[in-house]
C-alpha positions as CSV (number, residue, x, y, z in Angstrom):
1,M,6.2,24.1,-0.4
2,D,7.2,24.5,-4.0
3,N,4.2,24.1,-6.3
4,S,6.3,22.1,-8.7
5,D,6.8,19.3,-6.1
6,E,5.4,16.2,-7.6
7,N,4.3,14.9,-4.2
8,S,1.9,17.8,-3.5
9,V,-1.8,17.8,-4.2
10,Q,-3.4,21.1,-5.3
11,F,-7.0,21.9,-4.9
12,H,-8.2,24.8,-7.0
13,G,-10.9,27.0,-5.6
14,D,-12.2,30.0,-7.4
15,E,-9.2,32.2,-6.6
16,E,-6.8,30.2,-4.5
17,I,-4.7,27.1,-4.7
18,I,-5.0,24.5,-1.9
19,E,-1.9,22.5,-1.2
20,V,-2.3,19.1,0.5
21,I,0.9,17.9,2.1
22,D,2.1,14.4,1.3
23,L,2.7,11.9,4.0
24,N,6.3,10.8,4.6
25,E,7.5,8.1,2.2
26,T,9.4,5.9,4.5
27,E,7.1,2.9,4.0
28,Q,8.0,-0.2,2.0
29,N,7.8,-0.4,-1.8
30,P,4.1,-1.0,-2.8
31,D,5.2,-3.7,-5.3
32,D,6.9,-5.9,-2.6
33,L,3.8,-7.0,-0.9
34,A,1.4,-6.7,-3.9
35,D,3.4,-9.4,-5.7
36,E,3.3,-12.0,-2.9
37,F,0.6,-12.8,-1.5
38,E,-41.9,-33.1,34.6
39,D,-43.8,-33.0,37.0
40,V,-42.9,-35.4,39.7
41,D,-44.2,-34.3,43.1
42,V,-41.6,-35.2,45.7
43,G,-43.1,-33.2,48.6
44,E,-43.2,-29.7,49.9
45,T,-39.7,-29.5,51.2
46,E,-38.1,-30.5,47.9
47,D,-40.4,-28.1,46.1
48,R,-39.1,-25.3,48.2
49,D,-35.6,-26.3,47.5
50,N,-36.2,-26.4,43.8
51,E,-38.0,-23.0,44.0
52,Q,-34.9,-21.6,45.8
53,E,-32.7,-23.0,43.1
54,D,-34.8,-21.4,40.4
55,W,-34.5,-18.0,42.2
56,D,-30.7,-18.5,42.4
57,T,-30.5,-19.2,38.7
58,D,-32.6,-16.1,37.9
59,D,-30.3,-14.0,40.1
60,E,-27.2,-15.3,38.4
61,M,-28.7,-14.7,35.0
62,E,-29.6,-11.1,36.0
63,Q,-26.2,-10.5,37.4
64,E,-24.6,-11.8,34.2
65,K,-26.9,-9.6,32.1
66,E,-25.9,-6.5,34.0
67,Q,-22.2,-7.2,33.8
68,D,-20.4,-3.9,33.3
69,D,-16.6,-3.8,32.8
70,S,-16.5,-0.2,31.8
71,E,-14.5,2.5,33.7
72,L,-16.9,5.3,32.8
73,T,-20.4,5.8,31.4
74,F,-21.3,8.9,29.4
75,S,-25.0,9.6,29.6
76,K,-25.7,13.0,28.2
77,H,-27.5,11.7,25.0
78,T,-31.3,11.2,25.2
79,G,-31.4,8.8,22.2
80,S,-29.3,6.0,20.7
81,V,-25.6,6.8,20.2
82,F,-24.8,6.0,16.6
83,C,-21.1,7.1,16.3
84,V,-18.0,7.7,18.3
85,S,-14.4,8.9,17.6
86,L,-11.4,9.3,19.7
87,D,-8.9,12.1,19.1
88,P,-5.7,10.7,17.6
89,A,-3.4,13.4,19.0
90,T,-3.9,12.9,22.8
91,N,-6.4,10.1,23.1
92,S,-8.0,12.1,25.8
93,L,-11.2,13.3,24.0
94,A,-14.1,11.5,22.5
95,V,-16.9,12.8,20.3
96,T,-20.2,11.0,20.1
97,G,-23.3,11.6,17.9
98,G,-26.8,10.3,18.3
99,E,-30.5,10.1,17.6
100,D,-31.1,13.2,19.7
101,D,-29.7,15.4,16.8
102,K,-26.7,16.2,19.0
103,A,-23.0,15.6,19.2
104,Y,-20.8,16.1,22.3
105,V,-17.1,16.5,22.7
106,W,-16.1,15.1,26.1
107,R,-13.1,14.0,28.2
108,V,-12.7,10.2,28.5
109,S,-11.1,10.5,31.9
110,D,-14.1,12.0,33.7
111,G,-16.9,12.3,31.1
112,E,-16.9,16.1,31.4
113,V,-18.4,17.8,28.3
114,L,-16.1,20.3,26.7
115,F,-18.8,21.5,24.3
116,E,-22.0,20.5,22.6
117,C,-22.2,20.5,18.8
118,T,-25.6,22.1,18.3
119,G,-27.7,23.0,15.3
120,H,-28.2,19.7,13.6
121,K,-31.5,18.9,12.0
122,D,-31.5,15.1,12.2
123,S,-29.7,12.2,13.9
124,V,-26.0,12.7,14.0
125,T,-24.6,9.6,12.2
126,S,-20.9,10.6,11.6
127,V,-18.3,12.2,13.9
128,L,-14.6,12.5,13.3
129,F,-11.5,14.2,14.7
130,S,-9.0,15.6,12.1
131,H,-5.6,14.0,11.9
132,D,-4.1,16.5,14.5
133,S,-7.3,16.6,16.7
134,S,-7.6,20.4,16.1
135,L,-10.9,20.0,14.3
136,V,-14.0,17.8,14.7
137,A,-16.5,17.2,12.0
138,T,-20.2,16.2,12.7
139,G,-22.7,15.1,10.1
140,D,-26.4,14.3,10.3
141,M,-28.8,12.3,8.2
142,S,-30.2,15.4,6.6
143,G,-26.9,16.2,5.0
144,L,-25.8,19.0,7.3
145,I,-22.1,18.9,8.0
146,K,-20.5,21.1,10.7
147,V,-16.8,21.5,11.6
148,W,-15.8,22.8,15.0
149,K,-12.4,24.0,16.3
150,V,-11.6,22.1,19.5
151,E,-9.4,24.8,21.0
152,T,-12.1,27.6,20.8
153,K,-15.1,25.2,21.0
154,Q,-16.6,27.2,18.1
155,E,-18.2,26.2,14.8
156,V,-15.9,27.3,12.0
157,W,-17.6,25.9,8.9
158,S,-20.8,24.2,7.8
159,F,-22.3,23.0,4.6
160,E,-25.5,21.2,3.6
161,V,-25.5,18.5,1.0
162,G,-27.7,15.6,0.1
163,D,-28.1,12.5,2.1
164,L,-24.8,11.9,3.9
165,E,-23.4,8.3,3.8
166,W,-19.8,8.8,5.2
167,M,-17.1,11.3,6.1
168,E,-13.4,11.0,6.1
169,W,-10.6,13.5,7.0
170,H,-7.4,13.7,4.9
171,P,-4.5,12.0,6.8
172,C,-2.3,15.1,7.0
173,A,-4.3,18.3,5.9
174,P,-7.5,20.1,6.9
175,V,-9.4,18.6,4.0
176,L,-12.7,16.8,4.6
177,L,-14.3,14.3,2.2
178,A,-18.0,13.2,2.3
179,G,-19.8,10.5,0.3
180,M,-23.5,11.0,-0.7
181,A,-26.5,8.9,-1.6
182,D,-26.3,10.2,-5.1
183,G,-22.8,8.8,-5.5
184,N,-20.9,12.0,-5.5
185,V,-18.0,12.6,-3.2
186,W,-17.5,16.2,-2.0
187,M,-14.1,17.5,-0.8
188,W,-13.6,20.7,1.1
189,K,-10.6,22.7,2.4
190,I,-11.5,23.7,6.0
191,P,-12.3,26.4,7.0
192,G,-11.9,28.2,3.6
193,G,-14.6,26.1,2.0
194,D,-13.0,25.6,-1.4
195,C,-14.4,22.5,-2.8
196,K,-14.1,19.8,-5.5
197,T,-16.6,17.1,-6.5
198,L,-15.7,13.6,-7.6
199,Q,-18.6,12.7,-9.8
200,G,-20.2,9.3,-8.9
201,P,-21.9,6.7,-11.1
202,G,-25.4,7.6,-10.1
203,C,-25.7,5.2,-7.2
204,Q,-25.0,5.5,-3.5
205,S,-21.4,6.0,-2.4
206,T,-21.3,3.7,0.6
207,S,-17.7,4.0,1.9
208,G,-14.5,5.9,1.2
209,K,-11.0,6.4,2.4
210,V,-8.1,8.7,1.6
211,L,-4.9,6.7,1.0
212,P,-1.8,7.4,3.1
213,D,0.0,9.3,0.3
214,G,-2.7,11.9,0.5
215,K,-3.0,12.0,-3.3
216,R,-5.5,9.3,-3.9
217,A,-8.8,8.0,-2.4
218,V,-10.7,4.7,-2.8
219,V,-14.5,4.8,-2.8
220,G,-17.0,2.0,-2.8
221,Y,-20.5,2.1,-4.3
222,E,-23.9,0.4,-4.0
223,D,-23.5,-1.2,-7.4
224,G,-20.5,-3.2,-6.2
225,N,-17.9,-1.1,-8.0
226,V,-14.8,0.3,-6.5
227,R,-13.1,3.5,-7.9
228,L,-9.6,4.8,-7.2
229,W,-9.5,8.5,-7.5
230,D,-6.7,11.0,-8.2
231,L,-7.6,13.8,-5.9
232,K,-5.5,16.4,-7.8
233,Q,-7.0,15.7,-11.2
234,G,-10.4,14.7,-9.9
235,N,-10.7,11.7,-12.1
236,A,-10.9,7.9,-11.5
237,T,-7.6,6.2,-12.3
238,H,-9.1,2.7,-11.9
239,V,-12.6,1.3,-11.8
240,I,-13.0,-2.2,-10.5
241,K,-16.3,-3.5,-11.8
242,G,-18.0,-6.5,-13.4
243,H,-16.5,-9.8,-12.5
244,D,-13.6,-8.0,-10.7
245,G,-16.1,-5.9,-8.7
246,H,-18.5,-7.1,-6.0
247,Q,-21.9,-8.5,-6.7
248,G,-23.5,-6.3,-4.1
249,A,-23.1,-3.0,-2.3
250,L,-19.8,-2.2,-0.7
251,T,-20.0,-2.1,3.1
252,C,-16.4,-1.4,4.2
253,L,-12.9,-0.9,3.0
254,A,-9.4,-0.4,4.4
255,C,-5.9,0.1,3.2
256,N,-2.5,-1.2,4.3
257,K,0.1,1.1,5.9
258,D,1.7,2.3,2.7
259,G,-1.5,2.4,0.6
260,S,-0.3,-0.1,-1.9
261,L,-3.2,-2.5,-1.1
262,V,-6.9,-2.0,-0.4
263,L,-9.3,-4.5,1.1
264,T,-13.0,-4.2,0.3
265,G,-16.0,-5.9,1.9
266,S,-19.5,-6.3,0.5
267,V,-23.0,-7.7,1.2
268,D,-22.1,-10.4,-1.3
269,G,-20.1,-12.2,1.4
270,R,-16.7,-11.5,-0.1
271,A,-13.6,-9.4,0.6
272,K,-11.4,-8.4,-2.2
273,L,-7.7,-7.5,-2.2
274,I,-6.8,-4.8,-4.8
275,N,-3.5,-3.4,-5.9
276,T,-4.0,0.4,-5.9
277,A,-1.2,1.0,-8.5
278,T,-2.7,-1.3,-11.1
279,G,-6.4,-1.7,-10.0
280,K,-5.9,-5.4,-10.3
281,V,-7.8,-7.8,-7.9
282,L,-5.1,-9.9,-6.2
283,G,-7.4,-12.1,-4.1
284,V,-10.9,-13.0,-3.1
285,F,-11.8,-14.1,0.4
286,S,-15.0,-15.8,1.6
287,V,-15.7,-18.1,4.6
288,D,-19.0,-19.3,3.0
289,E,-18.5,-19.6,-0.7
290,G,-21.9,-21.3,-1.2
291,K,-23.7,-18.3,0.2
292,A,-21.4,-15.9,-1.6
293,K,-22.7,-17.4,-4.8
294,A,-26.4,-17.0,-3.8
295,S,-28.8,-15.7,-6.3
296,Q,-30.0,-12.1,-6.2
297,E,-33.3,-13.0,-4.5
298,D,-31.4,-14.8,-1.7
299,A,-29.1,-11.8,-1.2
300,E,-30.5,-11.2,2.3
301,E,-29.3,-14.6,3.4
302,T,-25.7,-13.8,2.3
303,N,-23.1,-13.6,5.1
304,S,-22.3,-10.0,4.6
305,V,-18.8,-8.6,5.3
306,E,-19.1,-5.9,7.9
307,S,-15.5,-4.8,8.5
308,V,-12.0,-5.4,7.2
309,G,-8.5,-4.5,8.2
310,F,-4.7,-5.0,7.7
311,C,-2.3,-6.0,10.5
312,N,0.6,-3.5,10.6
313,V,3.2,-5.9,12.0
314,L,2.5,-9.2,10.3
315,P,1.3,-10.1,6.8
316,L,-2.3,-10.8,8.0
317,I,-5.7,-9.4,7.2
318,A,-9.0,-9.7,9.2
319,V,-12.5,-10.0,7.8
320,A,-15.6,-9.7,10.0
321,Y,-18.9,-11.3,8.9
322,L,-22.5,-10.6,9.8
323,H,-22.9,-14.2,11.0
324,G,-20.4,-13.6,13.7
325,T,-17.2,-15.0,12.2
326,L,-13.9,-13.2,12.5
327,A,-11.6,-14.7,9.8
328,I,-7.8,-14.2,9.9
329,Y,-6.1,-14.7,6.5
330,D,-2.4,-15.0,5.6
331,L,-1.9,-12.1,3.2
332,S,0.9,-13.8,1.1
333,S,-0.7,-17.2,0.7
334,Q,-4.3,-16.0,1.1
335,V,-4.9,-19.1,3.3
336,L,-7.5,-18.9,6.1
337,R,-5.5,-19.2,9.3
338,H,-8.2,-18.8,12.0
339,K,-12.0,-18.5,12.4
340,C,-12.9,-16.7,15.6
341,Q,-16.6,-17.2,16.4
342,H,-18.9,-14.7,18.1
343,Q,-22.3,-15.3,19.4
344,A,-23.8,-12.5,17.2
345,G,-22.9,-10.4,14.2
346,I,-19.7,-8.4,14.3
347,V,-20.2,-4.7,13.9
348,K,-16.6,-3.5,13.5
349,L,-13.0,-4.7,13.8
350,Q,-9.8,-2.7,14.5
351,W,-6.2,-3.8,14.6
352,E,-3.8,-2.5,17.2
353,E,-1.2,-0.2,15.7
354,S,1.9,-2.2,16.7
355,S,0.8,-5.7,17.5
356,S,-1.0,-8.8,16.1
357,V,-4.0,-8.2,18.3
358,V,-7.3,-7.4,16.6
359,S,-10.3,-6.1,18.5
360,T,-14.0,-6.7,17.6
361,C,-17.3,-5.4,18.8
362,S,-20.4,-7.4,18.2
363,L,-24.2,-7.3,18.7
364,D,-24.0,-9.6,21.7
365,G,-22.7,-6.6,23.6
366,A,-19.0,-7.4,24.0
367,V,-15.6,-6.0,23.0
368,R,-13.2,-8.8,22.4
369,L,-9.4,-8.8,21.8
370,W,-8.0,-11.6,19.7
371,D,-4.4,-12.8,19.2
372,A,-4.3,-13.2,15.4
373,R,-1.2,-15.5,15.6
374,S,-3.1,-18.2,17.6
375,G,-6.7,-17.3,16.9
376,T,-7.4,-17.2,20.7
377,M,-9.4,-14.6,22.6
378,V,-7.1,-12.5,24.9
379,S,-9.9,-10.7,26.8
380,E,-13.5,-9.7,26.7
381,Y,-15.4,-6.6,28.0
382,R,-19.1,-6.2,28.4
383,G,-21.3,-3.2,29.4
384,H,-24.1,-2.7,26.9
385,Q,-25.5,-3.5,23.5
386,I,-22.7,-2.0,21.3
387,L,-23.4,-0.4,18.0
388,T,-19.8,0.7,17.2
389,F,-16.5,1.5,18.9
390,S,-13.2,3.4,18.7
391,I,-9.9,2.2,20.0
392,R,-6.6,4.1,20.5
393,E,-3.2,3.3,21.8
394,A,-4.1,-0.3,22.4
395,S,-5.3,0.6,25.9
396,M,-8.7,2.1,25.7
397,A,-12.0,1.6,23.9
398,V,-15.0,3.9,23.7
399,T,-18.3,2.2,22.7
400,A,-21.6,3.6,21.5
401,S,-25.0,2.0,22.1
402,G,-28.7,2.1,21.6
403,D,-29.1,2.4,25.3
404,H,-28.4,6.2,25.0
405,Q,-24.9,5.7,26.5
406,A,-21.2,5.7,25.6
407,K,-18.8,3.7,27.7
408,V,-15.1,3.9,28.3
409,F,-13.2,0.6,28.7
410,C,-9.7,0.2,30.0
411,L,-8.1,-2.6,27.9
412,Q,-5.6,-4.6,29.9
413,R,-3.6,-7.6,28.8
414,P,-1.2,-9.8,30.8
415,D,1.7,-8.9,28.4
416,R,1.3,-5.2,29.1
């Protein structure tokens, strides 16, 4: 590619220039969407009957408790499984990381381990396949990050930083980003190791994502601020703070398909819609405005936003709350369309790529599929106490749990 191309991103190492390829630009104009928007003794016989009924009830409860709708259980970990990622190229491989300081790359069809990611010093809390599934990154709580080449099953790069908060691959190049507890975001070209640092504000970087154009990233921080970064220049183009920012730490963020809009979530109980071109806040969403305005000392009672996402086929967004509410909002009017209640807090949500179905996993141990048009639940899958999940191709989910296991679920719907 010609270095003069305005759509390329260049990372400068000590002696070489790194070029990050832009995504295709066939998406809609960013401005289009941004502008819219007892005790009675009745005899021995009856006592025996009642006793039998009690046993029957206990048996039924135990049977319900042990319900397992999964197709396969992966049991190589010897501690809680904290993270999981499915490979985007073939959807045939999963990588899981856990409390046992290990990560495994394995086949979802039969659970066979392709290779073990060894050498970590602490719990592996972040695992990710690259955009083309050729590389997998694993990171632990001590700040040790390793990258492995899937084809050769070999470690090709490693680096030790401070306390690791999150990792994110570039959407179309072998470039890895990682957010730290000190607020800095590191960016490396893999496997060469040329790096750049996006200087933070001195507080924890809690979440981050590279936008689809490959030239910008959005990063959320513990102080409630959001920064939009120019990856080529290494400077923040917009800082959303103060009244426009959140009143608590960022917990999650997502962008729409063309990167014109970003949705952020926070412990303050609110989600905010931001125009990435202008840095302007276009909307604020909360299902519990009273608690969203809670004082600082009551912050722990706030209905924290745990996960957010955009629908790709309809102008809808989804916001998942700690208290178990999945809220579906109309993006144009910003009106609440549906509240889908869960029995426990929602850990993560994920929209299907090409439909109006959004999936959730919650602390009550279930993966649920919801039709966002009607707000009704399409299907439910149980197997264990889920900590997080990954879904691909609208047909499979892999979950991670504190029971030392990962499970593969086949997602079936009547319309498929």
